[in-house]
C-alpha positions in Angstrom: 0.0 0.0 0.0 1.3 3.4 -1.0 1.9 5.5 2.1 1.7 8.9 0.5 3.9 11.9 0.8 5.0 13.5 4.1 3.1 16.7 4.9 4.7 19.6 6.8 3.3 22.6 8.5 4.7 24.8 5.7 2.9 22.6 3.1 -0.3 23.1 4.9 0.1 26.9 5.2 0.7 27.1 1.4 -2.3 24.9 0.7 -4.5 27.1 3.0 -3.3 30.3 1.2 -4.0 28.7 -2.2 -7.5 27.8 -1.2 -8.2 31.3 0.0 -7.3 31.5 3.7 -5.6 34.9 4.4 -4.5 37.0 7.3 -7.2 38.5 9.5 -9.9 36.0 8.6 -12.2 34.3 11.1 -12.3 30.6 10.1 -14.4 27.8 11.6 -12.6 24.6 10.9 -13.8 21.0 10.5 -10.8 18.7 9.9 -9.9 15.1 9.5 -6.3 14.4 10.4 -6.3 11.1 8.7 -7.5 12.7 5.4 -4.8 15.3 5.5 -2.2 12.5 5.4 1.1 11.8 7.0 1.5 15.2 8.8 4.9 15.6 10.6 3.8 16.8 14.0 0.3 15.5 13.6 -2.5 17.8 14.9 -0.1 20.3 16.4 1.3 21.1 13.0 -2.2 21.4 11.5 -3.2 23.8 14.2 -0.1 25.9 14.0 -0.5 26.1 10.2 -4.1 27.3 10.6 -3.0 30.0 13.1 -0.1 31.1 10.9 -2.4 31.4 7.9 -4.9 33.8 9.6 -2.3 35.6 11.8 -2.9 37.3 15.2 -5.5 39.6 13.7 -7.6 36.6 12.6 -9.4 33.8 14.5 -9.6 30.0 14.3 -12.7 28.4 15.7 -13.6 24.7 16.2 -16.6 22.9 17.6 -15.8 21.1 20.9 -19.2 19.5 21.6 -19.7 17.1 24.5 -22.4 14.6 23.7 -21.2 12.3 26.4 -22.6 14.7 29.0 -26.2 14.2 27.8 -28.6 12.3 30.0 -27.7 8.5 29.5 -31.2 7.8 28.2 -30.9 10.3 25.3 -29.5 7.8 22.7 -30.9 4.6 24.0 -28.4 3.4 26.6 -29.6 -0.2 27.3 -28.6 0.4 31.0 -30.7 -1.0 33.9 -32.6 1.5 36.0 -30.0 1.0 38.8 -27.2 1.8 36.4 -29.0 4.8 35.0 -29.4 6.2 38.5 -25.7 5.6 39.3 -24.6 7.3 36.0 -26.8 10.3 36.7 -25.6 10.7 40.2 -21.9 10.5 39.2 -21.9 12.3 35.9 -19.5 15.3 36.2 -20.6 18.8 35.1 -19.0 20.5 32.2 -15.5 22.0 32.9 -14.3 24.2 29.9 -10.7 23.6 30.7 -10.9 19.9 31.4 -13.9 18.2 29.7 -12.9 16.4 26.5 -14.9 16.8 23.3 -17.0 14.0 21.9 -16.3 12.7 18.3 -14.7 16.0 17.2 -11.4 14.4 16.2 -7.8 14.7 17.2 -7.3 18.3 15.8 -10.2 19.9 17.7 -9.4 18.0 20.8 -5.8 19.1 20.7 -6.8 22.7 19.8 -9.1 23.2 22.7 -6.3 22.5 25.2 -3.9 25.0 23.7 -2.7 27.8 25.9 -4.6 31.0 24.9 -7.6 29.2 23.4 -11.0 30.2 24.8 -13.9 27.8 25.1 -17.5 28.7 25.4 -19.4 27.6 28.5 -22.3 25.6 27.0 -22.2 22.1 28.5 -23.3 20.3 25.3 -22.4 22.5 22.3 -19.3 24.4 23.2 -16.9 26.0 20.7 -13.2 26.8 21.1 -11.6 29.9 19.6 -8.1 31.3 19.2 -7.2 34.8 18.0 -8.1 38.5 18.2 -11.8 38.0 18.9 -11.7 34.7 20.7 -13.2 36.1 23.9 -16.0 37.9 21.9 -16.8 34.6 20.1 -16.9 32.4 23.1 -17.7 34.6 26.1 -21.5 34.3 26.1 -23.2 31.0 25.3 -26.6 30.6 27.0 -28.2 27.3 27.6 -31.4 27.7 25.6 -31.3 27.5 21.8 -27.6 26.9 21.9 -26.6 27.5 18.3 -28.7 30.6 17.5 -27.9 34.2 17.0 -26.5 34.7 20.5 -24.1 31.6 20.2 -20.6 31.5 18.9 -22.0 30.7 15.5 -23.9 34.0 15.6 -20.8 35.9 16.6 -18.9 34.4 13.7 -21.7 35.3 11.3 -21.5 38.9 12.6 -17.7 38.9 12.0 -18.1 37.8 8.4 -16.5 34.4 9.2 -15.6 31.7 6.7 -16.0 27.9 6.8 -13.2 25.4 6.1 -14.0 21.7 5.5 -10.5 20.3 5.6 -11.0 16.7 4.6 -14.2 16.6 6.7 -17.5 15.4 5.3 -19.8 18.1 3.9 -22.6 17.0 6.4 -20.3 18.1 9.3 -20.8 21.8 8.5 -21.8 23.0 12.0 -22.5 26.6 10.7 -25.7 25.3 9.0 -27.3 24.8 12.4 -27.5 28.6 12.6 -29.8 28.5 9.6 -32.2 26.1 11.4 -33.1 28.8 13.9 -34.0 31.2 11.0 -36.1 28.9 8.8 -39.8 29.7 8.5 -41.3 26.2 8.5 -41.8 23.9 11.4 -39.6 21.0 10.3 -37.4 21.2 13.4 -39.4 20.9 16.6 -38.5 22.2 20.0 -37.0 19.8 22.4 -36.2 19.7 26.2 -32.7 18.6 27.0 -31.5 17.3 30.4 -28.2 18.7 31.6 -26.2 18.6 34.8 -25.0 22.0 36.1 -23.3 23.5 39.1 -25.6 25.5 41.4 -23.8 26.9 44.4 -21.9 24.0 46.0 -24.2 21.4 44.4 -24.3 19.7 41.1 -27.9 19.2 39.9 -29.8 18.0 36.8 -31.9 20.7 35.1 -33.3 21.2 31.7 -33.0 23.7 28.8 -35.0 24.3 25.6 -33.6 23.9 22.1 -34.5 22.6 18.8 -33.9 19.0 17.7 -31.1 19.9 15.2 -31.0 17.8 12.0 -27.9 17.5 9.8 -29.1 14.6 7.5 -29.6 17.0 4.6 -26.5 19.2 5.1 -24.6 17.4 2.3 -27.5 18.2 -0.1 -27.5 21.8 0.9 -23.7 22.0 0.3 -24.1 20.3 -3.2 -26.8 22.8 -4.2 -24.8 25.7 -2.9 -21.8 24.6 -5.0 -23.9 24.2 -8.1 -25.9 27.4 -7.7 -23.2 29.8 -6.5 -19.6 30.5 -7.1 -18.6 31.0 -3.5 -17.0 27.6 -2.8 -13.3 27.2 -3.4 -12.0 23.7 -3.7 -8.5 22.5 -3.3 -6.1 20.1 -1.5 -4.8 20.7 2.0 -2.1 18.1 2.4 -3.8 15.0 1.0 -7.3 16.1 1.9 -9.9 17.4 -0.5 -11.0 20.6 1.1 -13.6 23.3 0.7 -13.6 27.0 1.7 -16.5 29.3 1.6 -18.0 32.5 3.3 -20.2 31.6 6.3 -22.8 34.4 5.7 -23.6 33.4 2.2 -23.6 29.7 3.1 -26.0 30.2 6.0 -28.3 32.6 4.1 -28.5 30.1 1.2 -29.3 27.3 3.7 -32.2 29.3 5.2 -33.8 29.7 1.8 -33.1 26.0 1.0 -34.6 24.8 4.2 -37.7 26.9 3.7 -38.2 25.3 0.3 -37.2 21.7 0.9 -37.9 20.9 4.6 -41.5 20.1 5.2 
């Protein structure tokens, strides 16, 4: 089996520049380290390349969500009632500096631990950010409707952010969740989520209201956006087929698409 070429940080910086990433940009990144290839330095080199590409006047953002902190019954656990009670009693609360992300990949998990990176306080849908506006992006992140206008996604939209799918599947485009709060139809219903939080000296289970976000059609939205607009830039980052696009235009297109196609 052919191993493929070795990829350096400098290779990645050049590839990012070639696809359109420049100094001062705010970029939300979805990455697959395996897709990028044999990176010397692994996720550290990828992160340093991203930060070098946008510079200190720019921002790098990654989702660091924590699905494992949901109520154990949320995804059909198969536990006994006794086990469920034991899990609920001993489930830790969310610690921005300590709690690992769930299924976000090596790059995001490494990034959120970097000195200087800020992480938003939502116990289920946090985002991590590095750069000039990191505090503004992550500082406020209320429990209810966690990826709406007042979330880090909303802040990135205001900042004129961009989206980079760096070897990641097109249905992983987290920014499209922002569009779900703006769609006119009732495809996405409201949902009550259970969450454990710190209140005073105690850790207690409480609830918050959100929508039941749906990403099954995100790949179709991306395909139509590519076909109907000229905003998407495609190129290779390392060995990874990658896509780079403006967030505002992508989200606005998704709102219109959802209104038309989600019933």
